[in-house]
C-alpha positions, 0 to 999 in steps of 0.5 A: 490504466487500471486501478487496483483496489486489492493488495497483499500486505506482508508483515515484516515481523512474521512474513505472513501475507493477507489480501485486503481491500484497500480503503479509498475513503481514508488514509490507513496508518496502521494495520494489525497482522492477522498472524503474529498480532504485530501492529504495523505503522506507516513509516516516515516518507510512506503514504499508508500502510498499502504503500509501505507493506503492500504489493500495490500502491493505494488507489490514490498513488496509482492515479498520481503515478498514472498521470506523470508524463512518460518522458519524466518517469524514464529519466 
């Protein structure tokens, strides 16, 4: 599986989309929209901003998902 390090974050307030390079050194828990200046905060139950508002999961979640046995994911 190829790991993606880019994601497009979509602001839930204004719909603006911005391509971002994901930080792999630390968990990103907040993000400021470049269009409307809203502060996006990771909701409960989500890993980070990328997993919550991005079109790709963060690299660590991509790795975790790729190691789940196929027969478990198809149940």
